[in-house]
C-alpha positions as a printed Julia matrix, in Angstrom:
88×3 Matrix{Float64}:
 -11.26  -1.45  -10.08
  -7.5   -1.43   -9.03
  -6.95   1.18  -12.57
  -8.52   4.33  -12.0
  -8.39   8.15  -14.4
 -10.21  11.16  -12.64
  -9.39  14.47  -13.83
  -5.65  13.95  -14.34
  -5.34  10.93  -11.42
  -4.01   7.65  -11.7
  -5.11   5.34   -8.7
  -3.36   2.62   -8.28
  -3.52  -0.8    -5.93
   0.06  -1.38   -3.89
   1.12  -4.88   -4.13
   4.3   -4.56   -1.48
   7.63  -2.49   -0.96
  10.96  -3.84   -2.35
  14.41  -3.83   -0.74
  17.2   -2.16   -2.69
  21.03  -3.33   -3.51
  21.52   0.05   -3.2
  20.43   0.95    0.86
  19.08   4.29    0.01
  16.87   3.88   -1.84
  13.85   1.71   -2.36
  11.46   0.81   -4.5
   6.86   0.99   -3.53
   5.11  -1.51   -6.62
   2.43  -1.03   -7.81
  -0.13  -2.08   -9.73
  -2.32  -0.42  -12.33
  -4.27  -1.71  -14.64
  -3.1   -5.93  -15.34
   0.13  -4.22  -15.27
   2.82  -3.42  -11.78
   4.88  -0.5   -12.01
   8.02  -0.05   -9.79
   8.48   3.04   -8.36
  11.62   4.26   -6.7
  12.01   6.0    -3.58
  14.45   7.61   -0.74
  14.4    4.61    1.93
  13.95   7.01    4.13
  10.44   7.85    3.22
   9.34   4.43    3.05
   7.57   3.81    6.99
   5.68   7.3     5.79
   4.81   5.15    2.49
   4.19   1.67    4.12
   2.1    3.63    6.7
   0.46   6.03    4.91
  -0.12   3.2     2.07
  -0.1   -0.55    3.49
   0.13  -3.3     1.12
  -3.55  -3.0    -0.77
  -4.54  -0.29   -0.27
  -5.31   2.62   -2.52
  -2.24   4.67   -3.83
  -3.17   8.33   -5.65
  -0.4    8.83   -8.41
   1.46  10.3   -11.06
   3.26  10.57  -14.19
   5.64  13.7   -15.63
   8.44  10.79  -16.48
   8.16   9.93  -13.55
   6.69   7.65  -11.04
   5.7   10.05   -8.25
   3.24   8.86   -5.8
   1.28  11.27   -4.03
   0.55  11.58   -0.49
  -2.49  13.28    1.85
  -2.42  17.03    3.68
  -1.92  16.64    7.0
  -5.18  17.82    9.07
  -4.82  22.01    9.52
  -4.63  21.26   13.51
  -1.67  18.43   12.76
   0.89  19.08   14.98
   3.82  19.7    12.92
   6.41  21.83   15.1
   6.3   18.05   17.38
   7.96  16.3    14.85
  11.39  15.46   14.7
  12.96  18.26   12.89
  16.2   15.75   11.84
  14.82  13.53    9.7
  15.99  15.15    7.08
């Protein structure tokens, strides 16, 4: 099932990733039910979102006037300090 409502959570299927004319923004196209929605994200986040949610995978969404993609929490033993601090 592509669209599920679960205690306020909304799930959809990632259809594709699309670059925009503005190099700072890109779109994630997500299918919810029988319609596709476009979620605009910062282009610097796209590789991380694409790695976590490749096309065809189920993604958790939140809507508060604007659509947001909910990322998974990293495990407690994940070495955050080893990540590049200059990313953002």
